[in-house]
C-alpha positions as CSV (number, residue, x, y, z in Angstrom):
1,M,9.8,-6.2,-2.6
2,I,7.0,-3.9,-3.6
3,A,4.8,-2.2,-0.9
4,I,1.3,-1.1,-1.9
5,I,-0.7,1.2,0.4
6,R,-4.3,2.1,-0.3
7,I,-4.8,5.9,0.0
8,K,-8.3,6.5,-1.3
9,G,-11.5,5.2,0.2
10,Q,-14.3,3.4,-1.6
11,V,-16.9,6.2,-2.1
12,G,-17.7,6.8,-5.8
13,M,-15.3,4.1,-7.0
14,D,-16.0,1.9,-10.0
15,K,-17.0,-1.7,-9.2
16,D,-14.1,-3.2,-11.2
17,I,-11.6,-1.2,-9.2
18,I,-13.3,-2.3,-5.9
19,E,-13.1,-5.9,-7.0
20,T,-9.4,-5.5,-7.8
21,F,-8.8,-4.0,-4.3
22,Y,-10.5,-7.1,-2.8
23,R,-8.3,-9.4,-4.8
24,L,-5.2,-7.5,-3.6
25,R,-6.5,-7.7,0.0
26,L,-6.6,-3.9,0.2
27,R,-10.1,-3.6,1.6
28,R,-9.7,-0.5,3.8
29,K,-8.1,2.9,3.5
30,Y,-4.4,2.8,4.8
31,A,-4.1,-1.0,4.3
32,C,-0.8,-2.2,3.1
33,I,0.5,-5.3,1.4
34,V,4.0,-6.3,0.5
35,I,4.7,-8.5,-2.6
36,D,8.1,-10.1,-2.6
37,K,8.1,-11.4,-6.2
38,P,5.2,-9.9,-8.1
39,T,3.6,-12.1,-10.8
40,P,2.4,-10.5,-14.1
41,E,-1.2,-10.8,-12.8
42,Q,-0.3,-8.8,-9.7
43,L,1.5,-6.2,-11.8
44,G,-1.6,-5.9,-14.0
45,M,-3.8,-5.4,-10.9
46,L,-1.4,-2.8,-9.6
47,K,-1.5,-0.9,-12.9
48,K,-5.3,-0.9,-12.7
49,V,-5.4,0.7,-9.2
50,E,-2.3,2.9,-9.4
51,N,-4.5,6.1,-9.3
52,F,-5.7,5.1,-5.8
53,V,-2.6,3.7,-4.1
54,A,1.0,4.6,-3.3
55,F,3.5,2.0,-4.1
56,G,7.3,1.6,-4.4
57,E,10.3,-0.5,-3.6
58,L,10.5,-1.4,0.1
59,D,13.9,-2.1,1.7
60,K,14.5,-4.9,4.2
61,D,14.9,-2.6,7.3
62,T,11.6,-1.0,6.7
63,Y,9.9,-4.4,6.1
64,K,11.4,-5.7,9.3
65,E,10.1,-2.7,11.3
66,L,6.7,-3.1,9.6
67,V,6.4,-6.7,10.7
68,E,7.5,-6.0,14.2
69,K,5.1,-3.1,14.8
70,R,2.0,-3.9,12.7
71,G,2.3,-7.6,11.8
72,R,-0.6,-9.8,13.1
73,K,-0.9,-13.5,13.2
74,D,-4.0,-15.4,12.2
75,K,-5.4,-18.6,13.7
76,E,-2.8,-20.9,12.2
77,G,0.1,-18.8,13.6
78,N,1.1,-17.5,10.2
79,L,1.5,-13.8,9.4
80,K,-1.6,-12.1,7.9
81,P,-1.0,-11.0,4.3
82,F,-1.8,-7.4,4.9
83,F,-0.9,-4.6,7.4
84,R,-3.3,-2.0,8.8
85,L,-1.5,1.3,9.1
86,H,-2.3,4.6,10.8
87,P,-2.8,7.8,8.7
88,P,0.7,9.4,8.1
89,I,2.2,11.7,10.7
90,K,2.1,15.3,9.4
91,G,-0.6,14.3,6.9
92,I,-0.5,13.8,3.2
93,E,0.7,16.9,1.3
94,S,-1.5,16.1,-1.7
95,K,-3.3,13.1,-3.0
96,K,-2.3,14.0,-6.5
97,H,0.1,12.0,-8.5
98,F,3.7,11.8,-7.3
99,G,5.3,13.3,-10.4
100,V,2.7,16.1,-10.9
101,N,2.3,18.0,-7.6
102,K,4.5,16.0,-5.2
103,G,1.6,13.9,-4.0
104,V,1.7,10.4,-2.8
105,L,-0.4,8.5,-5.4
106,G,1.4,6.4,-7.9
107,N,4.9,5.1,-8.0
108,N,7.0,6.6,-5.1
109,K,10.1,4.4,-5.8
110,D,12.3,4.7,-2.7
111,K,10.2,7.4,-0.9
112,I,7.7,4.7,0.0
113,N,10.1,3.7,2.9
114,E,9.7,7.2,4.4
115,L,5.9,7.1,4.0
116,V,5.6,3.6,5.7
117,R,7.7,4.8,8.6
118,R,5.4,7.8,9.0
119,M,2.4,5.5,9.1
120,L,3.7,3.0,11.7
């Protein structure tokens, strides 16, 4: 499972990237989606917006906790396809890329579980 969390807002962003966020259902800052089995199209969209999101491999325990605390149902009784999270406790060290200055943007691999728990 891949968790994708939008970190940056919309101000000054290119229209193509804004449209990609809408297709991924990441319309607001700190919105999160979980993709169980990503398609090549979803991976292409993720590659396009990787400079504005934090993503990584989500484990089952964190997913279960995410659904319990932040999962909402829509009118048909199904789970909504996105989660709205709080800003992370103790803040974000840096919004720079993960590999460069220990920021949260880009691929966080297993550290995404810690970030999601801080945002619940």
